[in-house]
N, CA, C and O atoms as a Maestro MAE file, in Angstrom:
{
 s_m_m2io_version
 :::
 2.0.0
}

f_m_ct {
 s_m_title
 :::
 protein
 m_atom[316] {
  # First column is atom index #
  i_m_mmod_type
  r_m_x_coord
  r_m_y_coord
  r_m_z_coord
  i_m_residue_number
  s_m_chain_name
  s_m_pdb_residue_name
  s_m_pdb_atom_name
  i_m_atomic_number
  :::
  1 25 89.518 170.894 69.198 1 A "MET " " N  " 7
  2 3 89.978 170.177 69.766 1 A "MET " " CA " 6
  3 2 91.452 168.744 68.930 1 A "MET " " C  " 6
  4 15 91.401 167.974 67.971 1 A "MET " " O  " 8
  5 25 92.367 169.016 69.812 2 A "PRO " " N  " 7
  6 3 93.581 168.415 68.945 2 A "PRO " " CA " 6
  7 2 93.834 166.844 68.850 2 A "PRO " " C  " 6
  8 15 93.729 165.887 69.617 2 A "PRO " " O  " 8
  9 25 94.150 167.016 67.767 3 A "ASP " " N  " 7
  10 3 94.213 165.290 67.056 3 A "ASP " " CA " 6
  11 2 94.985 164.962 68.838 3 A "ASP " " C  " 6
  12 15 95.511 165.693 69.677 3 A "ASP " " O  " 8
  13 25 94.670 163.462 68.753 4 A "ILE " " N  " 7
  14 3 95.070 162.582 69.610 4 A "ILE " " CA " 6
  15 2 96.517 161.539 68.972 4 A "ILE " " C  " 6
  16 15 96.227 160.908 67.956 4 A "ILE " " O  " 8
  17 25 97.537 161.402 69.338 5 A "LEU " " N  " 7
  18 3 98.055 160.734 68.466 5 A "LEU " " CA " 6
  19 2 98.124 159.032 68.727 5 A "LEU " " C  " 6
  20 15 98.300 159.020 69.946 5 A "LEU " " O  " 8
  21 25 98.093 157.757 68.349 6 A "PRO " " N  " 7
  22 3 97.688 156.628 68.164 6 A "PRO " " CA " 6
  23 2 97.986 156.457 70.127 6 A "PRO " " C  " 6
  24 15 97.222 156.202 71.058 6 A "PRO " " O  " 8
  25 25 99.782 156.813 70.025 7 A "HIS " " N  " 7
  26 3 100.358 156.074 71.637 7 A "HIS " " CA " 6
  27 2 99.880 156.665 72.468 7 A "HIS " " C  " 6
  28 15 99.999 156.027 73.514 7 A "HIS " " O  " 8
  29 25 99.060 158.144 72.705 8 A "GLU " " N  " 7
  30 3 98.374 159.350 73.579 8 A "GLU " " CA " 6
  31 2 97.019 158.254 73.489 8 A "GLU " " C  " 6
  32 15 96.772 158.037 74.675 8 A "GLU " " O  " 8
  33 25 96.163 157.572 72.769 9 A "LYS " " N  " 7
  34 3 94.988 157.169 73.396 9 A "LYS " " CA " 6
  35 2 95.124 155.759 74.283 9 A "LYS " " C  " 6
  36 15 94.004 155.378 74.624 9 A "LYS " " O  " 8
  37 25 96.211 154.872 74.754 10 A "GLY " " N  " 7
  38 3 96.304 154.643 75.800 10 A "GLY " " CA " 6
  39 2 95.934 152.742 75.930 10 A "GLY " " C  " 6
  40 15 95.228 152.675 74.924 10 A "GLY " " O  " 8
  41 25 95.952 151.708 76.318 11 A "PHE " " N  " 7
  42 3 95.717 150.676 76.501 11 A "PHE " " CA " 6
  43 2 95.339 150.330 77.252 11 A "PHE " " C  " 6
  44 15 96.068 150.342 78.244 11 A "PHE " " O  " 8
  45 25 94.227 149.868 77.381 12 A "HIS " " N  " 7
  46 3 93.673 149.249 78.857 12 A "HIS " " CA " 6
  47 2 94.089 147.623 78.673 12 A "HIS " " C  " 6
  48 15 93.977 146.755 77.808 12 A "HIS " " O  " 8
  49 25 94.638 147.762 80.028 13 A "VAL " " N  " 7
  50 3 95.042 145.920 80.210 13 A "VAL " " CA " 6
  51 2 94.186 145.647 81.616 13 A "VAL " " C  " 6
  52 15 94.105 146.456 82.541 13 A "VAL " " O  " 8
  53 25 93.889 145.017 81.596 14 A "SER " " N  " 7
  54 3 93.025 144.911 83.548 14 A "SER " " CA " 6
  55 2 94.143 143.669 83.795 14 A "SER " " C  " 6
  56 15 94.713 142.762 83.189 14 A "SER " " O  " 8
  57 25 93.992 144.589 85.764 15 A "TRP " " N  " 7
  58 3 95.463 143.217 86.679 15 A "TRP " " CA " 6
  59 2 95.311 142.259 86.209 15 A "TRP " " C  " 6
  60 15 96.370 141.640 86.105 15 A "TRP " " O  " 8
  61 25 93.612 141.243 85.445 16 A "ASP " " N  " 7
  62 3 93.726 139.729 85.815 16 A "ASP " " CA " 6
  63 2 94.444 139.770 84.692 16 A "ASP " " C  " 6
  64 15 95.427 139.031 84.745 16 A "ASP " " O  " 8
  65 25 94.320 140.346 83.717 17 A "GLN " " N  " 7
  66 3 95.430 139.966 81.561 17 A "GLN " " CA " 6
  67 2 96.531 140.447 82.083 17 A "GLN " " C  " 6
  68 15 97.339 140.247 81.176 17 A "GLN " " O  " 8
  69 25 97.488 141.284 83.515 18 A "MET " " N  " 7
  70 3 98.591 141.251 83.412 18 A "MET " " CA " 6
  71 2 98.901 140.334 84.419 18 A "MET " " C  " 6
  72 15 99.987 139.888 84.048 18 A "MET " " O  " 8
  73 25 98.626 139.813 85.407 19 A "HIS " " N  " 7
  74 3 98.594 138.829 86.292 19 A "HIS " " CA " 6
  75 2 99.360 137.620 85.085 19 A "HIS " " C  " 6
  76 15 100.557 137.336 85.112 19 A "HIS " " O  " 8
  77 25 98.396 137.063 84.126 20 A "ARG " " N  " 7
  78 3 98.080 135.999 83.752 20 A "ARG " " CA " 6
  79 2 99.208 136.027 82.596 20 A "ARG " " C  " 6
  80 15 99.741 134.984 82.218 20 A "ARG " " O  " 8
  81 25 99.699 137.919 81.793 21 A "ASP " " N  " 7
  82 3 100.875 137.754 81.438 21 A "ASP " " CA " 6
  83 2 101.766 137.616 81.658 21 A "ASP " " C  " 6
  84 15 102.535 136.807 81.140 21 A "ASP " " O  " 8
  85 25 101.958 138.302 82.436 22 A "ALA " " N  " 7
  86 3 103.519 137.649 83.668 22 A "ALA " " CA " 6
  87 2 103.974 136.528 83.828 22 A "ALA " " C  " 6
  88 15 105.025 135.990 83.480 22 A "ALA " " O  " 8
  89 25 102.761 136.078 84.606 23 A "ARG " " N  " 7
  90 3 103.227 134.549 84.748 23 A "ARG " " CA " 6
  91 2 103.249 133.768 83.561 23 A "ARG " " C  " 6
  92 15 104.049 132.836 83.476 23 A "ARG " " O  " 8
  93 25 102.447 134.044 82.610 24 A "ALA " " N  " 7
  94 3 103.036 133.415 80.692 24 A "ALA " " CA " 6
  95 2 104.792 133.565 80.738 24 A "ALA " " C  " 6
  96 15 105.587 132.636 80.598 24 A "ALA " " O  " 8
  97 25 105.040 134.654 80.918 25 A "LEU " " N  " 7
  98 3 106.438 135.305 80.996 25 A "LEU " " CA " 6
  99 2 107.335 134.564 81.711 25 A "LEU " " C  " 6
  100 15 108.469 134.220 81.382 25 A "LEU " " O  " 8
  101 25 106.664 134.324 82.832 26 A "ALA " " N  " 7
  102 3 107.481 133.570 83.691 26 A "ALA " " CA " 6
  103 2 107.910 132.537 82.603 26 A "ALA " " C  " 6
  104 15 108.843 132.405 81.810 26 A "ALA " " O  " 8
  105 25 106.596 131.765 83.009 27 A "TRP " " N  " 7
  106 3 106.682 130.594 82.584 27 A "TRP " " CA " 6
  107 2 107.729 130.146 80.980 27 A "TRP " " C  " 6
  108 15 108.875 129.724 81.137 27 A "TRP " " O  " 8
  109 25 107.605 130.182 80.680 28 A "ARG " " N  " 7
  110 3 108.076 130.982 79.030 28 A "ARG " " CA " 6
  111 2 109.466 131.283 78.950 28 A "ARG " " C  " 6
  112 15 110.000 131.282 77.840 28 A "ARG " " O  " 8
  113 25 110.555 131.707 80.645 29 A "LEU " " N  " 7
  114 3 111.820 132.215 80.662 29 A "LEU " " CA " 6
  115 2 112.152 130.818 81.829 29 A "LEU " " C  " 6
  116 15 113.318 130.447 81.963 29 A "LEU " " O  " 8
  117 25 110.981 130.104 82.642 30 A "ASP " " N  " 7
  118 3 111.755 129.362 83.357 30 A "ASP " " CA " 6
  119 2 112.688 128.227 82.784 30 A "ASP " " C  " 6
  120 15 112.671 127.892 81.600 30 A "ASP " " O  " 8
  121 25 113.567 127.629 83.816 31 A "GLY " " N  " 7
  122 3 114.506 126.786 83.369 31 A "GLY " " CA " 6
  123 2 115.500 127.648 81.915 31 A "GLY " " C  " 6
  124 15 116.238 127.016 81.159 31 A "GLY " " O  " 8
  125 25 115.271 129.085 81.835 32 A "LYS " " N  " 7
  126 3 116.290 128.986 80.304 32 A "LYS " " CA " 6
  127 2 117.070 130.500 80.734 32 A "LYS " " C  " 6
  128 15 117.094 131.220 79.735 32 A "LYS " " O  " 8
  129 25 117.638 131.095 81.809 33 A "GLY " " N  " 7
  130 3 118.853 131.777 82.357 33 A "GLY " " CA " 6
  131 2 119.824 131.533 81.676 33 A "GLY " " C  " 6
  132 15 120.022 130.619 80.875 33 A "GLY " " O  " 8
  133 25 120.664 132.652 82.107 34 A "PRO " " N  " 7
  134 3 122.403 132.269 81.444 34 A "PRO " " CA " 6
  135 2 122.824 131.361 82.440 34 A "PRO " " C  " 6
  136 15 123.334 130.273 82.172 34 A "PRO " " O  " 8
  137 25 122.648 131.727 83.440 35 A "GLU " " N  " 7
  138 3 123.708 129.874 84.773 35 A "GLU " " CA " 6
  139 2 122.451 129.099 85.215 35 A "GLU " " C  " 6
  140 15 121.525 129.335 85.991 35 A "GLU " " O  " 8
  141 25 122.805 128.054 84.385 36 A "ASP " " N  " 7
  142 3 122.169 126.563 84.289 36 A "ASP " " CA " 6
  143 2 121.019 126.947 84.527 36 A "ASP " " C  " 6
  144 15 120.444 126.568 85.548 36 A "ASP " " O  " 8
  145 25 120.389 127.851 83.561 37 A "GLY " " N  " 7
  146 3 119.231 127.649 83.537 37 A "GLY " " CA " 6
  147 2 118.061 128.786 84.105 37 A "GLY " " C  " 6
  148 15 117.043 129.280 83.621 37 A "GLY " " O  " 8
  149 25 119.020 128.949 85.804 38 A "SER " " N  " 7
  150 3 118.368 130.528 86.466 38 A "SER " " CA " 6
  151 2 118.600 131.583 85.847 38 A "SER " " C  " 6
  152 15 119.026 131.851 84.724 38 A "SER " " O  " 8
  153 25 118.065 132.496 87.249 39 A "TRP " " N  " 7
  154 3 118.143 134.089 87.004 39 A "TRP " " CA " 6
  155 2 118.864 134.672 88.374 39 A "TRP " " C  " 6
  156 15 118.709 134.558 89.590 39 A "TRP " " O  " 8
  157 25 119.604 135.255 87.607 40 A "ARG " " N  " 7
  158 3 120.141 136.012 89.169 40 A "ARG " " CA " 6
  159 2 118.737 136.850 89.865 40 A "ARG " " C  " 6
  160 15 118.194 136.525 90.920 40 A "ARG " " O  " 8
  161 25 118.272 138.168 88.840 41 A "ALA " " N  " 7
  162 3 117.651 139.091 88.937 41 A "ALA " " CA " 6
  163 2 117.062 138.921 88.197 41 A "ALA " " C  " 6
  164 15 117.135 137.974 87.413 41 A "ALA " " O  " 8
  165 25 115.750 140.383 88.211 42 A "ILE " " N  " 7
  166 3 114.793 140.686 87.218 42 A "ILE " " CA " 6
  167 2 114.955 142.407 87.088 42 A "ILE " " C  " 6
  168 15 114.994 143.279 87.956 42 A "ILE " " O  " 8
  169 25 115.016 142.456 85.839 43 A "VAL " " N  " 7
  170 3 115.244 144.158 85.803 43 A "VAL " " CA " 6
  171 2 113.866 144.714 85.936 43 A "VAL " " C  " 6
  172 15 113.256 143.964 85.174 43 A "VAL " " O  " 8
  173 25 112.980 145.549 86.415 44 A "ALA " " N  " 7
  174 3 112.371 146.203 86.202 44 A "ALA " " CA " 6
  175 2 111.605 147.796 85.608 44 A "ALA " " C  " 6
  176 15 112.061 148.755 86.230 44 A "ALA " " O  " 8
  177 25 111.111 147.975 85.105 45 A "ILE " " N  " 7
  178 3 111.314 149.658 84.101 45 A "ILE " " CA " 6
  179 2 109.885 150.445 84.930 45 A "ILE " " C  " 6
  180 15 108.748 150.162 84.554 45 A "ILE " " O  " 8
  181 25 110.142 151.517 86.165 46 A "THR " " N  " 7
  182 3 109.866 152.200 86.946 46 A "THR " " CA " 6
  183 2 107.947 152.794 86.064 46 A "THR " " C  " 6
  184 15 106.868 153.164 86.525 46 A "THR " " O  " 8
  185 25 108.390 152.608 84.974 47 A "ARG " " N  " 7
  186 3 107.018 153.374 83.904 47 A "ARG " " CA " 6
  187 2 105.837 152.419 84.318 47 A "ARG " " C  " 6
  188 15 104.815 153.083 84.491 47 A "ARG " " O  " 8
  189 25 105.689 151.353 84.488 48 A "GLY " " N  " 7
  190 3 105.030 150.363 84.526 48 A "GLY " " CA " 6
  191 2 105.018 149.123 85.076 48 A "GLY " " C  " 6
  192 15 104.090 148.448 85.523 48 A "GLY " " O  " 8
  193 25 106.225 148.916 84.975 49 A "GLY " " N  " 7
  194 3 106.674 147.443 84.958 49 A "GLY " " CA " 6
  195 2 107.132 146.523 86.463 49 A "GLY " " C  " 6
  196 15 107.484 145.369 86.708 49 A "GLY " " O  " 8
  197 25 106.843 148.026 87.401 50 A "MET " " N  " 7
  198 3 106.891 146.783 88.787 50 A "MET " " CA " 6
  199 2 106.547 145.939 89.264 50 A "MET " " C  " 6
  200 15 107.084 145.141 90.032 50 A "MET " " O  " 8
  201 25 104.841 146.085 88.534 51 A "ALA " " N  " 7
  202 3 104.411 144.633 89.070 51 A "ALA " " CA " 6
  203 2 104.277 143.422 88.422 51 A "ALA " " C  " 6
  204 15 104.138 142.279 88.857 51 A "ALA " " O  " 8
  205 25 104.370 144.051 86.869 52 A "PRO " " N  " 7
  206 3 104.606 142.231 86.601 52 A "PRO " " CA " 6
  207 2 106.289 141.458 86.802 52 A "PRO " " C  " 6
  208 15 106.646 140.281 86.771 52 A "PRO " " O  " 8
  209 25 107.147 142.932 87.039 53 A "ALA " " N  " 7
  210 3 108.329 142.259 87.626 53 A "ALA " " CA " 6
  211 2 108.179 141.186 88.948 53 A "ALA " " C  " 6
  212 15 108.775 140.130 89.161 53 A "ALA " " O  " 8
  213 25 107.158 141.879 89.729 54 A "MET " " N  " 7
  214 3 107.465 141.302 91.042 54 A "MET " " CA " 6
  215 2 106.912 139.853 90.408 54 A "MET " " C  " 6
  216 15 107.602 138.834 90.436 54 A "MET " " O  " 8
  217 25 105.813 139.898 89.938 55 A "ILE " " N  " 7
  218 3 105.331 138.740 89.452 55 A "ILE " " CA " 6
  219 2 105.743 137.835 89.344 55 A "ILE " " C  " 6
  220 15 105.464 136.836 90.007 55 A "ILE " " O  " 8
  221 25 106.747 137.946 88.231 56 A "VAL " " N  " 7
  222 3 108.019 137.487 87.026 56 A "VAL " " CA " 6
  223 2 108.687 137.312 88.490 56 A "VAL " " C  " 6
  224 15 107.778 136.792 89.136 56 A "VAL " " O  " 8
  225 25 109.738 137.464 89.308 57 A "ALA " " N  " 7
  226 3 110.526 137.415 90.174 57 A "ALA " " CA " 6
  227 2 109.897 136.290 91.399 57 A "ALA " " C  " 6
  228 15 110.623 135.507 92.011 57 A "ALA " " O  " 8
  229 25 108.256 136.418 91.613 58 A "ARG " " N  " 7
  230 3 107.884 135.214 92.668 58 A "ARG " " CA " 6
  231 2 107.728 133.987 91.762 58 A "ARG " " C  " 6
  232 15 107.832 132.846 92.213 58 A "ARG " " O  " 8
  233 25 107.497 134.228 90.573 59 A "GLU " " N  " 7
  234 3 107.103 133.003 90.054 59 A "GLU " " CA " 6
  235 2 108.670 132.260 89.713 59 A "GLU " " C  " 6
  236 15 108.747 131.042 89.877 59 A "GLU " " O  " 8
  237 25 109.972 133.071 89.212 60 A "LEU " " N  " 7
  238 3 111.319 132.260 88.977 60 A "LEU " " CA " 6
  239 2 111.691 132.231 90.163 60 A "LEU " " C  " 6
  240 15 112.538 131.338 90.166 60 A "LEU " " O  " 8
  241 25 111.579 132.776 91.560 61 A "ASP " " N  " 7
  242 3 111.812 131.928 92.826 61 A "ASP " " CA " 6
  243 2 113.233 133.141 92.729 61 A "ASP " " C  " 6
  244 15 114.254 132.849 93.350 61 A "ASP " " O  " 8
  245 25 113.190 134.317 92.012 62 A "VAL " " N  " 7
  246 3 114.027 135.272 92.101 62 A "VAL " " CA " 6
  247 2 113.875 136.513 93.005 62 A "VAL " " C  " 6
  248 15 112.793 137.081 92.854 62 A "VAL " " O  " 8
  249 25 114.971 137.239 94.193 63 A "ARG " " N  " 7
  250 3 115.310 137.452 94.916 63 A "ARG " " CA " 6
  251 2 115.203 139.003 94.697 63 A "ARG " " C  " 6
  252 15 114.480 139.706 95.403 63 A "ARG " " O  " 8
  253 25 116.133 139.588 93.455 64 A "THR " " N  " 7
  254 3 116.937 140.508 93.580 64 A "THR " " CA " 6
  255 2 115.836 140.448 92.235 64 A "THR " " C  " 6
  256 15 115.546 139.712 91.291 64 A "THR " " O  " 8
  257 25 115.400 141.918 92.924 65 A "VAL " " N  " 7
  258 3 114.645 143.378 91.258 65 A "VAL " " CA " 6
  259 2 114.919 144.700 90.442 65 A "VAL " " C  " 6
  260 15 114.331 145.712 90.060 65 A "VAL " " O  " 8
  261 25 115.629 144.353 90.418 66 A "ASP " " N  " 7
  262 3 116.575 145.946 90.175 66 A "ASP " " CA " 6
  263 2 115.392 146.732 88.869 66 A "ASP " " C  " 6
  264 15 114.647 146.282 87.998 66 A "ASP " " O  " 8
  265 25 115.771 148.109 89.374 67 A "THR " " N  " 7
  266 3 114.779 149.136 88.574 67 A "THR " " CA " 6
  267 2 115.694 150.257 87.796 67 A "THR " " C  " 6
  268 15 116.651 150.962 88.116 67 A "THR " " O  " 8
  269 25 114.900 150.057 86.595 68 A "VAL " " N  " 7
  270 3 115.655 151.215 85.120 68 A "VAL " " CA " 6
  271 2 114.244 152.312 85.606 68 A "VAL " " C  " 6
  272 15 113.124 151.841 85.803 68 A "VAL " " O  " 8
  273 25 114.495 153.515 85.716 69 A "SER " " N  " 7
  274 3 113.844 154.834 85.973 69 A "SER " " CA " 6
  275 2 113.886 155.054 84.049 69 A "SER " " C  " 6
  276 15 114.789 154.976 83.216 69 A "SER " " O  " 8
  277 25 112.736 155.285 83.996 70 A "VAL " " N  " 7
  278 3 112.489 156.400 82.753 70 A "VAL " " CA " 6
  279 2 111.976 157.538 82.763 70 A "VAL " " C  " 6
  280 15 111.482 157.676 83.882 70 A "VAL " " O  " 8
  281 25 111.754 158.715 81.972 71 A "LYS " " N  " 7
  282 3 111.580 159.730 82.240 71 A "LYS " " CA " 6
  283 2 111.153 160.228 80.915 71 A "LYS " " C  " 6
  284 15 111.885 160.382 79.938 71 A "LYS " " O  " 8
  285 25 109.423 160.544 81.020 72 A "SER " " N  " 7
  286 3 109.107 161.453 79.488 72 A "SER " " CA " 6
  287 2 108.286 162.425 79.372 72 A "SER " " C  " 6
  288 15 107.664 162.806 80.364 72 A "SER " " O  " 8
  289 25 108.200 162.734 78.732 73 A "TYR " " N  " 7
  290 3 108.229 164.490 78.765 73 A "TYR " " CA " 6
  291 2 107.057 164.805 77.327 73 A "TYR " " C  " 6
  292 15 107.090 164.526 76.128 73 A "TYR " " O  " 8
  293 25 106.172 165.459 78.146 74 A "HIS " " N  " 7
  294 3 105.835 165.970 76.803 74 A "HIS " " CA " 6
  295 2 106.172 166.794 75.636 74 A "HIS " " C  " 6
  296 15 106.914 167.726 75.947 74 A "HIS " " O  " 8
  297 25 105.872 166.748 74.427 75 A "HIS " " N  " 7
  298 3 106.941 167.564 73.073 75 A "HIS " " CA " 6
  299 2 107.099 168.556 73.645 75 A "HIS " " C  " 6
  300 15 108.197 169.092 73.798 75 A "HIS " " O  " 8
  301 25 105.584 169.151 74.236 76 A "GLN " " N  " 7
  302 3 105.602 170.511 73.549 76 A "GLN " " CA " 6
  303 2 106.484 171.371 74.970 76 A "GLN " " C  " 6
  304 15 106.810 172.554 74.874 76 A "GLN " " O  " 8
  305 25 106.767 170.530 76.230 77 A "ASP " " N  " 7
  306 3 106.841 171.070 77.508 77 A "ASP " " CA " 6
  307 2 108.674 170.403 77.790 77 A "ASP " " C  " 6
  308 15 109.184 170.326 78.907 77 A "ASP " " O  " 8
  309 25 109.084 170.166 77.020 78 A "ARG " " N  " 7
  310 3 110.578 169.316 77.164 78 A "ARG " " CA " 6
  311 2 111.286 171.164 77.184 78 A "ARG " " C  " 6
  312 15 110.778 172.151 76.652 78 A "ARG " " O  " 8
  313 25 112.270 171.101 77.802 79 A "ALA " " N  " 7
  314 3 112.671 172.169 77.650 79 A "ALA " " CA " 6
  315 2 114.039 171.581 77.149 79 A "ALA " " C  " 6
  316 15 114.949 172.336 76.810 79 A "ALA " " O  " 8
  :::
 }
 m_bond[315] {
  # First column is bond index #
  i_m_from
  i_m_to
  i_m_order
  :::
  1 1 2 1
  2 2 3 1
  3 3 4 2
  4 3 5 1
  5 5 6 1
  6 6 7 1
  7 7 8 2
  8 7 9 1
  9 9 10 1
  10 10 11 1
  11 11 12 2
  12 11 13 1
  13 13 14 1
  14 14 15 1
  15 15 16 2
  16 15 17 1
  17 17 18 1
  18 18 19 1
  19 19 20 2
  20 19 21 1
  21 21 22 1
  22 22 23 1
  23 23 24 2
  24 23 25 1
  25 25 26 1
  26 26 27 1
  27 27 28 2
  28 27 29 1
  29 29 30 1
  30 30 31 1
  31 31 32 2
  32 31 33 1
  33 33 34 1
  34 34 35 1
  35 35 36 2
  36 35 37 1
  37 37 38 1
  38 38 39 1
  39 39 40 2
  40 39 41 1
  41 41 42 1
  42 42 43 1
  43 43 44 2
  44 43 45 1
  45 45 46 1
  46 46 47 1
  47 47 48 2
  48 47 49 1
  49 49 50 1
  50 50 51 1
  51 51 52 2
  52 51 53 1
  53 53 54 1
  54 54 55 1
  55 55 56 2
  56 55 57 1
  57 57 58 1
  58 58 59 1
  59 59 60 2
  60 59 61 1
  61 61 62 1
  62 62 63 1
  63 63 64 2
  64 63 65 1
  65 65 66 1
  66 66 67 1
  67 67 68 2
  68 67 69 1
  69 69 70 1
  70 70 71 1
  71 71 72 2
  72 71 73 1
  73 73 74 1
  74 74 75 1
  75 75 76 2
  76 75 77 1
  77 77 78 1
  78 78 79 1
  79 79 80 2
  80 79 81 1
  81 81 82 1
  82 82 83 1
  83 83 84 2
  84 83 85 1
  85 85 86 1
  86 86 87 1
  87 87 88 2
  88 87 89 1
  89 89 90 1
  90 90 91 1
  91 91 92 2
  92 91 93 1
  93 93 94 1
  94 94 95 1
  95 95 96 2
  96 95 97 1
  97 97 98 1
  98 98 99 1
  99 99 100 2
  100 99 101 1
  101 101 102 1
  102 102 103 1
  103 103 104 2
  104 103 105 1
  105 105 106 1
  106 106 107 1
  107 107 108 2
  108 107 109 1
  109 109 110 1
  110 110 111 1
  111 111 112 2
  112 111 113 1
  113 113 114 1
  114 114 115 1
  115 115 116 2
  116 115 117 1
  117 117 118 1
  118 118 119 1
  119 119 120 2
  120 119 121 1
  121 121 122 1
  122 122 123 1
  123 123 124 2
  124 123 125 1
  125 125 126 1
  126 126 127 1
  127 127 128 2
  128 127 129 1
  129 129 130 1
  130 130 131 1
  131 131 132 2
  132 131 133 1
  133 133 134 1
  134 134 135 1
  135 135 136 2
  136 135 137 1
  137 137 138 1
  138 138 139 1
  139 139 140 2
  140 139 141 1
  141 141 142 1
  142 142 143 1
  143 143 144 2
  144 143 145 1
  145 145 146 1
  146 146 147 1
  147 147 148 2
  148 147 149 1
  149 149 150 1
  150 150 151 1
  151 151 152 2
  152 151 153 1
  153 153 154 1
  154 154 155 1
  155 155 156 2
  156 155 157 1
  157 157 158 1
  158 158 159 1
  159 159 160 2
  160 159 161 1
  161 161 162 1
  162 162 163 1
  163 163 164 2
  164 163 165 1
  165 165 166 1
  166 166 167 1
  167 167 168 2
  168 167 169 1
  169 169 170 1
  170 170 171 1
  171 171 172 2
  172 171 173 1
  173 173 174 1
  174 174 175 1
  175 175 176 2
  176 175 177 1
  177 177 178 1
  178 178 179 1
  179 179 180 2
  180 179 181 1
  181 181 182 1
  182 182 183 1
  183 183 184 2
  184 183 185 1
  185 185 186 1
  186 186 187 1
  187 187 188 2
  188 187 189 1
  189 189 190 1
  190 190 191 1
  191 191 192 2
  192 191 193 1
  193 193 194 1
  194 194 195 1
  195 195 196 2
  196 195 197 1
  197 197 198 1
  198 198 199 1
  199 199 200 2
  200 199 201 1
  201 201 202 1
  202 202 203 1
  203 203 204 2
  204 203 205 1
  205 205 206 1
  206 206 207 1
  207 207 208 2
  208 207 209 1
  209 209 210 1
  210 210 211 1
  211 211 212 2
  212 211 213 1
  213 213 214 1
  214 214 215 1
  215 215 216 2
  216 215 217 1
  217 217 218 1
  218 218 219 1
  219 219 220 2
  220 219 221 1
  221 221 222 1
  222 222 223 1
  223 223 224 2
  224 223 225 1
  225 225 226 1
  226 226 227 1
  227 227 228 2
  228 227 229 1
  229 229 230 1
  230 230 231 1
  231 231 232 2
  232 231 233 1
  233 233 234 1
  234 234 235 1
  235 235 236 2
  236 235 237 1
  237 237 238 1
  238 238 239 1
  239 239 240 2
  240 239 241 1
  241 241 242 1
  242 242 243 1
  243 243 244 2
  244 243 245 1
  245 245 246 1
  246 246 247 1
  247 247 248 2
  248 247 249 1
  249 249 250 1
  250 250 251 1
  251 251 252 2
  252 251 253 1
  253 253 254 1
  254 254 255 1
  255 255 256 2
  256 255 257 1
  257 257 258 1
  258 258 259 1
  259 259 260 2
  260 259 261 1
  261 261 262 1
  262 262 263 1
  263 263 264 2
  264 263 265 1
  265 265 266 1
  266 266 267 1
  267 267 268 2
  268 267 269 1
  269 269 270 1
  270 270 271 1
  271 271 272 2
  272 271 273 1
  273 273 274 1
  274 274 275 1
  275 275 276 2
  276 275 277 1
  277 277 278 1
  278 278 279 1
  279 279 280 2
  280 279 281 1
  281 281 282 1
  282 282 283 1
  283 283 284 2
  284 283 285 1
  285 285 286 1
  286 286 287 1
  287 287 288 2
  288 287 289 1
  289 289 290 1
  290 290 291 1
  291 291 292 2
  292 291 293 1
  293 293 294 1
  294 294 295 1
  295 295 296 2
  296 295 297 1
  297 297 298 1
  298 298 299 1
  299 299 300 2
  300 299 301 1
  301 301 302 1
  302 302 303 1
  303 303 304 2
  304 303 305 1
  305 305 306 1
  306 306 307 1
  307 307 308 2
  308 307 309 1
  309 309 310 1
  310 310 311 1
  311 311 312 2
  312 311 313 1
  313 313 314 1
  314 314 315 1
  315 315 316 2
  :::
 }
}
């Protein structure tokens, strides 16, 4: 059996915990945007960041959520 690297073990986060953390982040960001304290957009990373971005956007009343796509490769399969 091959050794598993620390980052390959995974890190379980429940939906409830993710929701609480996203709301807590939104509360910390509220009133601290670059334009009179408001935010124009949220940027979501598509490798798991869409749901938290949606929650942050809703909490901050931001209607624009842009995405950044991330591709990752297994170190042995990459060409």
